[in-house]
C-alpha positions in Angstrom: 0.0 0.0 0.0 2.9 2.4 0.7 4.2 1.9 -2.8 0.8 2.7 -4.3 0.6 5.8 -2.1 4.1 6.9 -3.2 3.2 6.5 -6.9 0.0 8.5 -6.4 2.0 11.3 -4.7 4.6 11.2 -7.4 1.9 11.6 -10.1 0.1 14.4 -8.3 3.3 16.2 -7.7 4.3 15.8 -11.4 1.0 17.3 -12.6 0.7 20.1 -9.9 4.3 21.3 -9.5 4.7 22.5 -13.1 2.5 25.4 -14.2 2.5 24.1 -17.8 1.6 20.6 -16.7 -1.2 21.9 -14.5 -2.7 24.0 -17.3 -2.4 21.2 -19.8 -4.1 18.8 -17.4 -6.9 21.3 -16.8 -7.5 21.7 -20.5 -7.5 17.9 -21.0 -10.1 17.5 -18.2 -12.3 20.2 -19.7 -12.0 18.6 -23.2 -13.0 15.2 -21.9 -15.8 16.8 -19.8 -14.5 15.4 -16.6 -16.1 15.7 -13.2 -13.0 17.4 -11.8 -10.8 19.9 -13.6 -7.8 19.8 -11.4 -6.0 17.6 -8.8 -5.7 18.4 -5.2 -2.3 18.9 -3.7 -1.0 16.3 -1.3 0.2 17.5 2.1 1.9 15.3 4.6 0.4 17.1 7.5 -3.3 16.3 7.1 -5.0 12.9 6.6 -8.0 14.6 5.1 -6.0 16.1 2.2 -4.4 12.8 1.5 -7.7 11.0 1.4 -9.3 13.6 -0.8 -6.3 13.6 -3.1 -6.4 9.8 -3.6 -10.2 9.9 -4.2 -9.9 12.5 -6.9 -6.9 10.7 -8.5 -8.9 7.5 -8.6 -11.9 9.2 -10.2 -10.0 11.0 -12.9 -9.4 8.6 -15.8 -7.7 11.4 -17.6 -4.5 11.0 -15.5 -3.4 8.0 -17.6 -4.1 9.9 -20.8 -2.1 12.8 -19.6 0.9 10.7 -18.4 0.9 9.0 -21.8 1.0 12.4 -23.6 3.9 13.5 -21.4 5.9 10.4 -22.1 5.9 9.2 -18.5 5.9 5.5 -19.5 6.7 4.1 -16.0 3.8 6.0 -14.3 1.4 5.5 -17.2 2.0 1.7 -17.1 1.1 1.7 -13.4 -2.3 3.3 -14.2 -2.9 0.7 -16.9 -2.2 -2.2 -14.4 -5.4 -3.7 -12.9 -3.6 -4.6 -9.8 -2.4 -1.1 -9.2 -5.9 0.3 -9.8 -7.4 -2.2 -7.4 -4.8 -1.3 -4.7 -5.5 2.4 -5.3 -9.3 1.8 -4.9 -8.6 -0.1 -1.7 -6.4 2.7 -0.4 -9.2 5.2 -1.3 -11.7 3.2 0.8 -9.3 3.0 3.7 -8.7 6.8 3.7 -12.5 7.4 3.3 -13.1 5.4 6.5 -10.3 7.3 8.3 -11.6 10.6 7.1 -15.2 9.8 8.3 -14.0 8.9 11.8 -11.8 11.9 12.0 -14.7 14.2 11.1 -16.9 12.6 13.6 -14.3 13.2 16.4 -14.2 17.0 15.6 -16.7 19.8 16.1 -18.7 21.6 18.7 -20.4 19.8 21.6 -18.2 16.7 21.3 -17.2 15.1 24.5 -15.3 12.1 25.7 -18.4 9.9 25.8 -19.2 10.6 22.1 -15.5 9.9 21.3 -15.6 6.6 23.1 -18.8 5.6 21.3 -17.5 6.6 17.9 -14.2 4.7 18.3 -16.0 1.7 19.7 -18.4 1.7 16.7 -15.4 2.0 14.3 -13.6 -0.9 16.0 -16.8 -3.0 15.7 -16.9 -2.2 12.0 -13.3 -3.4 11.6 -14.1 -6.7 13.3 -17.1 -7.1 11.0 
């Protein structure tokens, strides 16, 4: 899973760090009438940003097309591999669950009893 996460971060950084790559990717997404027109940046500090970034990367089929047009064969081959895509989908599901529990543990009027119930429910789901 760590290798899949590293490849995903490498792809997002390749697309987002260069202004030209970012603009070209945005144009490609608009031309293909994609749901999203840009990728989210990855930050090491926040779990929520990592989960959102992975979800968006998985949803965008245009990433493989963009990598092919930029002659990034090694990264493009990863996005053509069914095993990689299944691992990426599994990672997205894991981070969605972590994001959901993180959001439940935040906010106003949250106390230790609610935290305990939320964590106990999450642990029960894991056992299930």
